[in-house]
C-alpha positions as CSV (number, residue, x, y, z in Angstrom):
1,M,-9.8,44.3,18.5
2,P,-12.4,46.6,17.3
3,R,-11.9,49.5,15.0
4,S,-12.2,53.2,16.3
5,R,-14.3,55.3,15.3
6,L,-11.6,57.2,13.0
7,E,-10.1,53.4,11.2
8,K,-13.8,53.2,10.0
9,Y,-14.1,56.8,9.0
10,L,-10.8,56.3,7.0
11,S,-12.3,52.6,5.2
12,V,-15.4,54.5,4.7
13,L,-13.5,57.0,3.0
14,E,-11.1,54.4,1.0
15,V,-14.0,53.1,-0.7
16,L,-15.1,55.8,-2.0
17,V,-11.6,56.6,-3.7
18,P,-11.8,54.6,-6.5
19,R,-15.6,55.1,-7.4
20,P,-19.1,56.7,-5.7
21,S,-21.1,54.0,-4.2
22,R,-24.0,53.0,-2.7
23,L,-24.8,53.0,0.8
24,D,-25.6,48.9,0.8
25,S,-21.9,48.4,-1.5
26,I,-20.2,50.4,1.3
27,S,-21.8,49.0,4.1
28,Y,-20.6,45.7,2.5
29,K,-17.4,46.5,1.7
30,T,-16.6,48.6,5.2
31,N,-18.5,45.7,7.5
32,I,-20.3,48.2,8.9
33,E,-24.2,47.7,9.7
34,C,-26.4,50.3,7.5
35,T,-27.8,52.2,10.3
36,T,-24.6,52.8,11.7
37,L,-23.0,53.7,8.4
38,R,-26.1,56.4,7.9
39,K,-24.4,58.4,11.0
40,Y,-20.6,58.1,9.9
41,L,-21.9,59.4,6.1
42,T,-23.6,62.0,8.1
43,F,-20.4,63.0,9.6
44,L,-18.5,62.9,6.8
45,I,-20.9,64.4,4.8
46,S,-20.7,67.9,7.3
47,N,-17.5,67.6,7.1
48,N,-17.7,68.4,3.3
49,L,-15.4,65.1,2.8
50,V,-17.8,63.1,1.1
51,E,-20.8,64.0,-0.8
52,E,-24.7,62.6,-1.7
53,H,-25.6,62.4,-5.1
54,H,-29.4,61.4,-6.2
55,S,-30.3,59.9,-9.3
56,E,-33.4,59.8,-11.2
57,K,-34.5,56.2,-9.6
58,R,-34.1,57.5,-6.4
59,K,-30.9,55.4,-5.4
60,T,-28.1,58.0,-3.5
61,V,-24.5,57.6,-4.1
62,Y,-21.8,58.9,-2.1
63,A,-19.0,60.0,-3.5
64,I,-15.5,61.3,-1.8
65,T,-14.7,65.4,-2.2
66,E,-11.5,66.9,-3.0
67,R,-10.4,68.1,0.5
68,G,-12.4,64.4,1.3
69,S,-9.5,62.6,-0.2
70,A,-6.8,64.9,1.0
71,V,-7.6,63.9,4.1
72,F,-7.8,60.0,3.4
73,K,-4.2,60.5,1.6
74,T,-2.9,62.8,5.2
75,L,-4.4,59.7,6.9
76,Q,-2.7,57.4,4.9
77,V,0.4,58.4,5.3
78,Q,0.6,59.3,8.7
79,K,-0.6,55.6,9.3
80,Y,2.3,54.3,7.0
81,F,4.9,56.1,9.1
82,E,3.3,54.9,12.4
83,K,3.6,51.5,11.2
84,L,7.3,52.7,10.2
85,K,7.7,53.8,14.0
86,K,7.4,50.9,15.0
87,T,9.3,48.9,12.6
88,L,12.7,50.5,13.2
89,P,13.1,49.5,16.5
90,E,12.6,46.2,15.4
91,V,14.8,46.9,12.4
92,K,17.4,48.3,14.7
93,E,17.9,45.5,17.0
94,A,17.9,42.8,14.1
95,G,21.1,45.1,12.9
96,E,22.4,45.0,15.9
97,K,22.0,41.6,16.3
98,H,23.5,40.4,12.6
99,S,26.3,42.7,13.9
100,L,27.3,40.7,17.2
101,V,26.7,37.8,15.4
102,S,29.3,39.1,12.7
103,K,31.7,39.9,15.3
104,Q,31.8,36.6,16.8
105,A,31.8,34.9,13.5
106,Q,35.4,36.7,12.7
107,I,36.8,36.3,16.4
108,R,36.0,32.3,15.9
109,E,37.7,32.6,12.5
110,S,40.6,34.3,13.7
111,Q,40.9,31.9,16.5
112,S,40.9,29.0,14.2
113,S,43.1,30.2,11.5
114,S,45.8,30.9,14.8
115,A,45.3,27.4,16.1
116,K,46.1,26.1,12.6
117,E,49.5,28.5,12.6
118,Y,50.7,26.8,15.9
């Protein structure tokens, strides 16, 4: 399933969290073509989530801003809660099945111990 634009923005921010990176490095780590990545970076820069730095050797490096870091952390927490929300019904269902199996086992034990008494 293709990633949404939001997921792609998130992956760009994730790459920039540990250290600033060049376009080709970001492209490689996010699996986004350079031409498309430039558009995403332009959007992230215009929203003050990423900043562009030029070095003496004409190399452009992109870095996440404080605001970008905050947005990234917020989206990560939201993603975690969505995953948890999907998992909880499965955990509840598994707990209910376990409870049912335990009750059945208790009934069998009580029946077998009653049969031994006779």
